[in-house]
C-alpha positions in Angstrom: -9.7 57.2 34.4 -6.1 58.1 33.3 -4.7 60.9 35.3 -3.8 64.0 33.3 -0.2 64.0 34.6 0.3 60.5 33.2 -0.6 61.6 29.7 1.9 62.7 27.0 1.3 65.0 24.1 1.9 63.6 20.6 1.0 64.7 17.0 -1.2 62.5 14.9 -2.5 62.8 11.3 -6.2 63.3 11.0 -6.4 61.8 7.5 -4.6 59.3 5.4 -1.4 61.0 4.0 0.4 59.6 0.9 4.1 59.2 0.5 6.0 62.4 -0.5 3.2 64.6 0.7 3.9 68.0 2.3 2.3 68.2 5.7 -0.1 71.0 6.4 -1.6 72.2 9.7 -5.0 70.9 8.6 -3.6 67.3 8.4 -2.3 67.4 12.0 -3.6 67.4 15.5 -2.1 67.3 19.0 -3.5 64.8 21.4 -2.6 63.3 24.7 -2.0 59.6 25.2 -0.7 57.4 28.0 3.1 57.5 28.1 3.2 53.8 27.4 1.4 54.4 24.1 4.0 56.9 22.8 5.9 55.6 19.8 9.7 56.0 19.8 10.6 59.3 18.1 7.0 60.6 18.2 6.6 64.4 17.5 4.9 66.4 20.2 4.5 69.8 18.5 2.7 70.6 15.2 4.6 73.8 14.2 8.1 72.3 13.7 6.8 69.7 11.1 4.4 71.9 9.1 5.9 72.0 5.6 7.9 68.8 5.9 7.5 65.8 3.6 6.5 62.3 4.7 8.5 59.4 3.4 5.7 56.9 3.1 2.0 56.3 3.8 0.5 57.5 7.1 -2.9 56.3 8.2 -5.4 58.6 9.9 -4.9 58.5 13.7 -1.3 57.4 13.4 1.4 59.1 15.5 3.9 61.1 13.5 7.4 59.9 14.2 10.6 61.6 13.1 12.0 58.7 11.1 8.9 58.8 8.9 9.7 62.4 7.8 12.2 63.9 5.4 13.6 66.5 7.8 16.8 67.0 5.8 15.8 67.6 2.1 19.4 68.3 1.2 20.2 64.7 1.9 17.0 63.3 0.4 17.7 63.7 -3.3 17.2 66.4 -6.0 13.4 65.6 -6.3 12.7 67.1 -2.9 14.5 70.4 -3.8 12.3 71.2 -6.8 9.5 73.7 -6.5 6.1 72.4 -7.5 5.7 72.2 -11.3 9.4 72.4 -12.0 11.8 69.9 -13.5 15.6 69.2 -13.0 17.2 69.4 -16.4 20.9 68.6 -16.9 23.0 70.1 -19.7 26.4 69.1 -20.9 28.9 72.0 -20.5 32.6 72.7 -20.4 34.7 75.4 -18.7 33.7 78.0 -21.3 30.0 77.2 -21.9 29.5 76.6 -18.2 30.8 80.0 -17.0 34.5 79.1 -16.2 33.6 78.0 -12.7 32.1 81.3 -11.6 28.6 79.9 -11.7 27.6 78.0 -8.5 24.5 76.2 -7.2 21.9 78.8 -6.2 22.8 81.3 -8.8 20.5 82.5 -11.6 21.6 82.2 -15.3 20.4 83.0 -18.8 20.7 80.2 -21.4 21.9 81.2 -24.9 21.6 79.1 -28.0 23.5 79.4 -31.3 22.3 77.6 -34.5 23.9 77.4 -37.9 22.2 78.3 -41.2 21.3 74.7 -41.9 18.9 74.8 -39.0 17.7 78.4 -38.8 18.3 79.6 -42.4 21.1 81.8 -41.1 23.6 81.8 -38.3 21.7 82.9 -35.2 22.1 83.4 -31.5 19.4 84.1 -29.0 18.5 83.8 -25.3 16.2 80.8 -25.0 15.7 81.0 -21.2 16.2 83.7 -18.6 16.5 83.9 -14.8 16.9 80.2 -14.4 17.9 78.7 -11.0 21.1 76.5 -11.0 20.5 73.4 -8.9 23.8 71.7 -9.4 27.2 71.9 -11.1 28.3 68.4 -11.7 27.1 66.7 -8.6 27.5 69.6 -6.2 23.9 70.7 -5.5 22.2 73.8 -4.1 21.9 74.3 -0.4 18.4 74.3 1.1 16.6 77.6 0.4 19.1 78.6 -2.3 21.5 80.2 0.2 24.1 82.6 -1.1 27.8 82.8 -0.1 28.7 85.2 2.8 30.1 88.5 1.9 33.8 88.4 1.1 33.8 84.7 0.3 34.6 83.3 -3.2 31.6 82.8 -5.5 33.4 80.1 -7.5 31.7 76.8 -7.9 32.8 73.9 -5.7 36.1 72.4 -6.7 35.6 69.6 -9.3 38.2 67.7 -11.3 36.4 68.9 -14.5 33.2 70.8 -15.2 31.0 68.5 -17.3 27.4 69.3 -16.4 24.9 71.8 -15.0 21.4 71.0 -13.7 18.8 73.7 -14.0 15.3 74.1 -12.5 12.9 74.7 -15.4 9.3 74.1 -16.4 8.3 71.1 -18.5 7.9 73.3 -21.6 11.3 74.9 -21.0 12.9 71.4 -20.6 11.7 70.6 -24.1 13.2 73.9 -25.4 16.5 73.0 -23.9 16.5 69.5 -25.2 15.9 70.7 -28.8 18.3 73.6 -28.5 21.1 71.3 -27.1 20.5 68.7 -29.8 20.4 71.0 -32.8 22.6 73.9 -31.6 25.2 75.0 -29.1 24.3 76.2 -25.6 26.1 78.6 -23.2 25.3 80.0 -19.8 25.4 83.7 -18.8 25.6 84.4 -15.1 23.0 87.0 -13.9 23.8 89.5 -11.1 22.9 88.6 -7.5 20.1 90.7 -6.1 18.0 90.4 -3.0 14.9 91.2 -5.0 13.9 89.3 -8.1 15.4 90.9 -11.2 13.2 91.7 -14.2 13.5 89.4 -17.1 14.6 91.3 -20.2 13.3 90.7 -23.6 15.9 89.9 -26.2 16.0 89.4 -29.9 17.7 87.0 -32.2 21.2 88.1 -33.3 22.5 87.3 -36.8 25.8 88.0 -38.5 24.2 91.1 -40.2 23.8 92.6 -36.7 27.5 92.3 -36.1 29.0 93.4 -39.4 26.2 95.3 -41.0 26.0 93.1 -44.0 26.5 89.5 -45.0 28.9 88.8 -47.9 27.5 86.6 -50.6 29.8 85.4 -53.3 28.6 86.4 -56.8 26.8 83.6 -58.7 28.8 82.2 -61.5 27.5 82.8 -65.1 25.8 79.7 -66.4 27.9 77.6 -68.7 26.6 77.6 -72.3 25.4 74.3 -73.6 27.5 73.4 -76.6 24.7 71.2 -78.0 22.3 74.1 -78.2 22.8 76.1 -81.4 21.7 79.6 -82.0 18.3 80.0 -83.8 17.0 76.6 -82.6 
């Protein structure tokens, strides 16, 4: 019988685990095996790996080893930074529509859309999305956990040669709204204040030229031109 002092603790999965699955405590178990059976890089405690993502398939009873886990989501691609049910949607922006460099990954923004009268029947501007998380400006992405800058440090976006895109975390339905709004109108971002607590989402209404100037000037219609071939009394 193997002596207890010759055994080493390792963590195994108690069920098959598919790729890109988040590990839960129920999927894991600590067992003791002979030292010669321990795989290189094997994990020996459950708690540190609960909530991490596996890279590929794990078979029930298999030891969990570090190189099979995505321990650094920041370096693992944008897909691993998205909350469940969310999508990464990229908009084309410039210095003005993208917040002049004051918006940075981890901030929250509102998205405003302006449409001309050929689309909306009048010139309109309204907020199509509110309280949206910024994932990236160009290719500078958000830090894990959406960390904020330390007090006293600049809130400007990471230095880039030219601001050309912003990537937002939105639902699938909101991604469709943004796609149509960008295609048929003009979009701009408005930076929301930083707050430790979630800020309420404010309801807004559509703004038209009448709201700005009180009336909309319409040129008088020209009088119809008489038809010279129509005589009076006919």
